[in-house]
C-alpha positions as CSV (number, residue, x, y, z in Angstrom):
1,X,43.8,59.5,36.0
2,X,45.6,58.4,39.2
3,X,48.8,58.3,37.0
4,X,48.4,62.1,36.6
5,X,48.8,62.5,40.4
6,X,51.7,60.1,40.4
7,X,53.4,61.8,37.5
8,X,53.8,65.0,39.6
9,X,55.7,63.1,42.2
10,X,57.8,61.4,39.5
11,X,58.8,64.7,37.9
12,X,60.0,66.0,41.3
13,X,61.9,62.9,41.9
14,X,63.6,63.0,38.5
15,X,64.5,66.6,38.9
16,X,66.1,65.9,42.3
17,X,68.1,63.1,40.8
18,X,69.4,65.1,37.9
19,X,70.2,68.3,39.8
20,X,74.0,68.7,40.6
21,X,74.8,69.2,44.3
22,X,76.4,72.5,45.3
23,X,78.7,73.5,48.1
24,X,77.9,77.2,48.2
25,X,77.2,78.5,51.7
26,X,73.5,79.0,52.4
27,X,72.4,82.5,53.6
28,X,71.4,83.1,57.3
29,X,67.9,81.9,57.9
30,X,65.1,82.6,60.4
31,X,63.0,79.5,59.7
32,X,61.3,77.7,62.6
33,X,59.7,74.3,62.3
34,X,56.3,74.5,64.0
35,X,55.5,70.8,63.6
36,X,57.4,67.8,62.2
37,X,54.9,65.1,61.2
38,X,55.5,61.6,62.5
39,X,53.5,59.7,59.8
40,X,51.1,58.4,62.5
41,X,47.9,60.0,63.8
42,X,49.1,63.5,63.1
43,X,49.5,62.8,59.4
44,X,52.2,62.7,56.7
45,X,53.0,64.4,53.5
46,X,51.3,67.9,53.8
47,X,51.0,69.1,50.2
48,X,48.6,72.0,50.5
49,X,48.7,75.6,51.7
50,X,47.7,76.5,55.2
51,X,44.7,78.6,56.3
52,X,44.4,81.1,59.2
53,X,41.3,81.6,61.3
54,X,40.5,84.9,63.1
55,X,42.4,83.8,66.2
56,X,45.6,83.0,64.4
57,X,45.2,79.3,64.4
58,X,46.5,77.4,61.4
59,X,44.6,74.6,59.5
60,X,45.9,72.2,56.9
61,X,45.7,68.7,55.4
62,X,48.0,65.8,54.9
63,X,47.6,63.3,52.1
64,X,48.7,60.3,54.2
65,X,48.9,59.4,57.8
66,X,46.0,59.1,60.2
67,X,43.7,56.0,60.0
68,X,45.5,52.9,58.7
69,X,42.7,50.3,58.5
70,X,41.0,48.9,55.4
71,X,42.1,50.7,52.2
72,X,44.3,53.0,54.2
73,X,47.0,50.4,54.8
74,X,49.9,51.0,55.2
75,X,50.4,54.7,54.7
76,X,47.1,56.1,56.0
77,X,44.3,57.9,54.3
78,X,45.1,61.5,55.4
79,X,44.1,64.0,58.0
80,X,42.9,67.5,58.6
81,X,44.8,69.2,61.4
82,X,44.8,72.4,63.5
83,X,47.9,74.2,64.9
84,X,47.2,76.3,67.9
85,X,49.8,78.9,69.1
86,X,50.6,78.8,72.8
87,X,53.1,80.6,75.0
88,X,55.6,77.8,74.6
89,X,55.1,77.1,70.9
90,X,52.5,75.4,68.6
91,X,50.4,72.4,69.4
92,X,49.0,70.2,66.6
93,X,45.5,68.6,67.0
94,X,44.3,66.2,64.4
95,X,40.7,67.2,63.7
96,X,39.8,64.4,61.4
97,X,41.3,61.2,60.1
98,X,39.9,59.8,56.9
99,X,39.0,56.1,56.7
100,X,39.0,55.6,53.0
101,X,35.3,54.7,52.8
102,X,32.4,56.9,52.1
103,X,34.1,59.7,54.0
104,X,36.9,60.0,51.4
105,X,40.6,59.6,51.4
106,X,43.8,61.6,50.5
107,X,43.0,65.3,50.9
108,X,45.5,67.1,48.6
109,X,44.0,70.5,48.7
110,X,43.7,73.2,51.3
111,X,40.7,73.7,53.6
112,X,38.9,77.0,53.7
113,X,36.8,78.5,56.5
114,X,33.2,79.0,55.4
115,X,30.8,81.8,56.4
116,X,29.2,79.4,58.9
117,X,32.5,78.7,60.7
118,X,32.9,75.2,59.2
119,X,36.0,74.0,57.3
120,X,35.5,73.0,53.6
121,X,37.7,70.9,51.5
122,X,38.1,67.9,49.1
123,X,39.7,64.5,48.9
124,X,41.0,63.4,45.6
125,X,39.9,59.7,46.2
126,X,37.4,57.8,48.3
127,X,33.7,58.4,48.6
128,X,32.7,54.9,47.6
129,X,31.2,55.9,44.3
130,X,33.0,53.9,41.7
131,X,36.4,54.8,40.2
132,X,38.5,51.7,40.9
133,X,36.6,50.7,44.0
134,X,37.7,53.4,46.5
135,X,35.8,56.3,45.0
136,X,36.2,59.3,42.7
137,X,36.8,61.8,45.4
138,X,34.6,64.0,47.7
139,X,33.8,67.6,48.8
140,X,33.4,67.7,52.6
141,X,32.8,70.0,55.5
142,X,34.1,69.7,59.1
143,X,32.5,71.1,62.2
144,X,33.7,71.2,65.8
145,X,32.4,68.7,68.3
146,X,28.9,69.5,69.6
147,X,30.0,69.2,73.2
148,X,33.0,70.7,74.9
149,X,36.1,68.6,74.7
150,X,39.4,69.2,76.6
151,X,41.3,66.3,75.1
152,X,43.9,66.9,72.4
153,X,42.2,64.3,70.4
154,X,38.7,65.8,69.8
155,X,37.6,64.7,66.3
156,X,35.4,67.1,64.3
157,X,32.3,65.9,62.6
158,X,32.5,65.4,58.8
159,X,29.6,66.0,56.4
160,X,30.0,64.8,52.8
161,X,28.6,67.5,50.4
162,X,29.2,65.6,47.2
163,X,30.7,62.3,46.1
164,X,32.0,62.4,42.5
165,X,31.0,59.6,40.2
166,X,33.4,60.0,37.3
167,X,30.9,61.4,34.8
168,X,30.7,64.7,36.8
169,X,34.4,64.7,37.7
170,X,37.1,62.7,39.3
171,X,40.2,63.5,41.3
172,X,39.5,66.9,42.9
173,X,43.1,67.7,43.5
174,X,42.5,71.3,44.7
175,X,40.4,72.9,47.4
176,X,37.2,75.0,46.9
177,X,36.3,78.7,46.8
178,X,33.1,80.5,47.9
179,X,31.2,83.1,45.9
180,X,29.3,86.0,47.4
181,X,26.2,83.7,47.7
182,X,28.0,81.0,49.6
183,X,28.1,78.6,46.7
184,X,31.3,76.5,46.3
185,X,33.4,76.1,43.1
186,X,36.3,73.8,42.3
187,X,38.0,71.7,39.7
188,X,38.6,68.0,39.1
189,X,41.7,66.8,37.3
190,X,39.9,64.0,35.7
191,X,36.4,62.6,34.9
192,X,33.8,64.3,32.8
193,X,35.0,63.7,29.2
194,X,38.4,62.4,30.6
195,X,40.0,65.8,30.7
196,X,38.6,67.3,33.9
197,X,35.8,69.7,35.0
198,X,34.9,72.9,36.7
199,X,32.0,72.4,39.1
200,X,29.7,74.4,41.4
201,X,28.0,73.2,44.6
202,X,24.8,75.0,45.5
203,X,22.9,74.8,48.8
204,X,19.4,73.3,48.7
205,X,16.4,74.1,50.8
206,X,16.6,70.8,52.7
207,X,20.2,71.5,53.8
208,X,22.0,69.5,51.2
209,X,24.1,70.5,48.2
210,X,23.5,70.1,44.4
211,X,26.4,69.8,42.0
212,X,26.5,71.3,38.5
213,X,29.3,70.9,36.1
214,X,30.0,74.3,34.6
215,X,32.6,73.2,32.1
216,X,33.9,69.9,30.7
217,X,37.4,70.2,29.4
218,X,38.1,68.7,25.9
219,X,41.9,68.9,25.8
220,X,42.3,71.0,22.7
221,X,42.0,73.9,22.5
222,X,40.4,74.6,25.9
223,X,42.8,72.7,28.2
224,X,43.0,69.4,30.1
225,X,43.7,68.2,33.7
226,X,43.1,71.3,35.9
227,X,45.1,70.5,39.0
228,X,44.7,73.9,40.8
229,X,41.8,75.8,42.4
230,X,40.0,78.8,41.1
231,X,39.8,82.6,41.8
232,X,37.0,85.1,41.2
233,X,37.3,88.6,39.8
234,X,35.0,91.5,40.9
235,X,32.5,90.7,38.1
236,X,32.0,87.1,39.2
237,X,34.2,85.5,36.5
238,X,36.3,82.4,37.4
239,X,40.0,82.0,36.5
240,X,42.2,78.9,36.6
241,X,44.9,76.8,34.9
242,X,45.1,73.4,33.2
243,X,48.2,71.2,33.4
244,X,47.9,70.1,29.8
245,X,45.8,70.8,26.7
246,X,45.5,74.0,24.8
247,X,46.8,74.6,21.3
248,X,50.2,73.0,22.0
249,X,49.1,70.5,24.7
250,X,51.3,72.2,27.4
251,X,48.6,73.8,29.5
252,X,46.5,76.9,29.6
253,X,45.2,79.8,31.6
254,X,41.4,80.0,31.2
255,X,38.4,82.2,32.2
256,X,34.8,81.1,32.8
257,X,32.1,83.8,32.4
258,X,28.5,83.4,33.6
259,X,25.9,83.9,30.9
260,X,22.4,85.4,31.1
261,X,20.8,82.0,30.5
262,X,22.5,80.5,33.5
263,X,25.3,78.8,31.8
264,X,29.0,79.5,31.6
265,X,31.3,80.3,28.7
266,X,35.0,79.3,28.7
267,X,37.7,81.4,27.1
268,X,41.4,80.4,26.9
269,X,43.5,83.4,27.8
270,X,46.8,81.8,27.1
271,X,48.2,78.5,25.8
272,X,51.7,77.6,26.8
273,X,53.9,76.2,24.1
274,X,56.9,74.5,25.9
275,X,59.4,77.3,25.4
276,X,60.7,80.2,27.3
277,X,57.2,81.0,28.4
278,X,57.1,77.8,30.6
279,X,54.7,75.0,30.5
280,X,52.5,72.6,32.5
281,X,51.2,74.9,35.3
282,X,50.2,73.0,38.4
283,X,49.3,76.1,40.5
284,X,46.5,78.5,40.5
285,X,46.5,82.3,39.9
286,X,46.4,85.6,41.8
287,X,45.4,89.1,40.7
288,X,47.1,92.4,41.4
289,X,45.2,95.6,42.0
290,X,45.4,96.4,38.3
291,X,43.7,93.2,37.2
292,X,46.9,91.4,36.0
293,X,47.2,87.7,36.6
294,X,50.3,86.0,38.1
295,X,51.2,82.3,38.3
296,X,54.0,79.7,37.9
297,X,54.7,76.9,35.6
298,X,56.3,73.7,36.9
299,X,58.6,73.3,33.8
300,X,60.2,75.2,31.0
301,X,62.4,74.1,28.1
302,X,65.0,76.9,28.2
303,X,67.8,77.0,29.2
304,X,67.1,73.4,30.3
305,X,64.1,71.3,31.3
306,X,63.0,71.0,35.0
307,X,63.3,74.7,35.8
308,X,60.0,76.6,35.5
309,X,59.0,80.2,35.5
310,X,57.0,82.9,37.2
311,X,54.7,84.7,34.8
312,X,52.4,87.6,34.5
313,X,49.4,87.9,32.2
314,X,48.3,91.4,31.2
315,X,44.9,92.2,29.6
316,X,45.2,94.0,26.2
317,X,42.7,95.1,23.7
318,X,43.2,92.0,21.7
319,X,43.5,89.4,24.5
320,X,46.2,88.7,27.1
321,X,50.0,89.1,26.9
322,X,52.3,86.9,28.9
323,X,55.6,88.2,30.4
324,X,58.1,85.9,32.2
325,X,59.1,87.7,35.4
326,X,61.6,85.1,36.4
327,X,63.1,82.1,34.7
328,X,64.7,79.7,37.2
329,X,68.3,79.1,36.4
330,X,69.8,75.8,35.2
331,X,72.1,75.5,38.2
332,X,69.0,75.2,40.5
333,X,70.4,77.5,43.2
334,X,67.5,79.9,42.8
335,X,65.0,77.1,42.9
336,X,63.6,74.5,40.5
337,X,60.1,73.3,39.6
338,X,57.6,75.8,41.3
339,X,54.4,73.7,41.6
340,X,52.6,76.1,44.0
341,X,51.0,79.5,43.6
342,X,52.1,83.0,44.6
343,X,51.1,85.6,47.2
344,X,51.6,89.4,47.4
345,X,52.6,91.4,50.4
346,X,51.2,94.9,50.9
347,X,54.3,96.4,49.2
348,X,53.7,94.4,46.0
349,X,56.4,91.8,46.5
350,X,55.7,88.3,45.4
351,X,56.5,85.2,47.4
352,X,56.5,81.5,46.4
353,X,58.1,78.1,46.8
354,X,60.0,75.7,44.5
355,X,59.7,72.0,45.1
356,X,63.3,71.4,44.2
357,X,66.5,73.3,43.7
358,X,68.3,75.5,46.3
359,X,71.7,74.7,47.8
360,X,70.7,71.1,48.8
361,X,68.2,70.4,46.0
362,X,65.4,70.2,48.5
363,X,63.4,73.3,47.5
364,X,63.3,77.0,48.3
365,X,61.2,79.9,49.5
366,X,61.8,82.9,47.2
367,X,60.6,86.4,46.8
368,X,60.3,88.6,43.6
369,X,60.6,92.3,44.1
370,X,59.6,94.8,41.3
371,X,62.3,97.2,40.2
372,X,62.0,100.7,38.9
373,X,62.9,99.7,35.4
374,X,60.0,97.4,35.2
375,X,61.8,94.1,35.9
376,X,61.8,91.9,38.9
377,X,64.6,90.7,41.2
378,X,64.5,87.2,42.7
379,X,66.0,86.5,46.2
380,X,66.1,83.1,47.9
381,X,64.8,83.5,51.4
382,X,65.4,79.9,52.5
383,X,67.0,76.8,50.9
384,X,65.6,73.6,52.5
385,X,68.3,71.2,53.7
386,X,66.2,68.0,53.6
387,X,66.7,67.3,57.2
388,X,65.0,68.9,60.2
389,X,63.6,71.9,58.3
390,X,61.9,69.8,55.6
391,X,62.1,69.0,51.9
392,X,60.1,69.6,48.7
393,X,57.7,72.4,49.6
394,X,54.9,71.7,47.1
395,X,52.4,74.2,48.5
396,X,52.1,78.0,48.5
397,X,52.6,80.4,51.4
398,X,50.4,82.5,53.6
399,X,51.4,85.8,55.3
400,X,50.5,87.2,58.7
401,X,50.1,90.8,59.7
402,X,53.7,90.9,61.0
403,X,55.2,89.8,57.7
404,X,55.9,86.2,58.7
405,X,55.5,83.5,56.1
406,X,53.9,80.1,56.8
407,X,54.0,76.9,54.7
408,X,54.4,73.2,54.5
409,X,57.1,70.9,53.2
410,X,55.9,67.5,52.1
411,X,59.0,65.5,53.1
412,X,61.9,65.9,55.5
413,X,61.6,66.8,59.1
414,X,62.5,64.6,62.1
415,X,60.5,61.6,60.8
416,X,60.8,62.4,57.0
417,X,57.0,62.9,56.9
418,X,57.0,66.6,56.3
419,X,56.9,69.8,58.3
420,X,54.9,73.0,58.9
421,X,57.3,76.0,59.0
422,X,57.4,79.7,59.8
423,X,59.8,82.1,58.0
424,X,60.3,85.4,59.8
425,X,61.8,88.6,58.3
426,X,65.5,89.1,58.7
427,X,68.7,87.4,57.8
428,X,70.8,87.8,54.7
429,X,69.2,86.7,51.4
430,X,71.0,85.7,48.2
431,X,70.2,87.8,45.1
432,X,70.0,85.2,42.4
433,X,70.4,87.8,39.6
434,X,74.0,88.5,40.6
């Protein structure tokens, strides 16, 4: 199953190699790099979305960097970090550096703030519970130091909520989500019956957590290898995507519904078929106010491979209907291979990233604006240059109240170890439909 994670990186690398360089002038930008990772104690290769707290601080993870002893040699086992805004800029504090032992290694998903003020997340390896020696992955929480600390290096305290064993899941590539009762839900890309799982973690009376597998994927027709996290609807149903499986083995959108007996029933809402509809979604979903679902696929087969789409799923009386809102073009200038999810702003505009494409083939930030005729217009807000600003943004974006966008790029920057960036409104954008 580790090959599944590696294949994502391989696809991005192949796409970058095949793309044809362009000399078109990039539009004016208002991007600011908040932090360039060094690959040392601050981390390297941030691949997940960021999280805000109530004070406007940013939290995130890096897959590599940090501790380099034991199984972490030479790249490091990953970090959880905090970015604090000051009058002169942003200061990064590493909150925790994974050691690759029982505490886990390689956090690829986002952290979320729980109702108790702790941070919750996953590592896709480590935990010391089988799976090739290092472990099958973990779910963890992080809390601030018990005593006041004025140093920039004030490690938080980690608590392991669950160590996966393989039978109950393996490779939790995405983060977790809370329900109204403070239970945690997530996916594993492997384990179970070899095709991944959806799991729930419930608090116990003694202060621990109990894991229950809600669904074992079987590849066909229900899906395989869920790489993204989950979302809830108002009725308590869960929604997600699988990278493969389904009727054509090119991925699915699925729903899990709780039953009266305490179980869960899975329903495939859509199976991708490797055509103009896109295929192999690596990202999760979002809802609009009307209950429609939106997401991205990393690839599509028309007009060429290595492009991808943005799609909408609309509920109908007989099921769900897919509509492609944007097909990324074969020249790559409007972006290529969107592997992250989308967000809405209050006006109903969609924002996302592509891991490749753009004027330098290093990825883009894009927006999709609905038109009066029912279509959508795509605009590239920023094309990464692969240098100081970063390269290959593989994570989604978050939005602040002022309309600024925040995200991560997993490569590039001063030390080629990735960046955290802010993109402010303003500047000319290129309308890719013209």
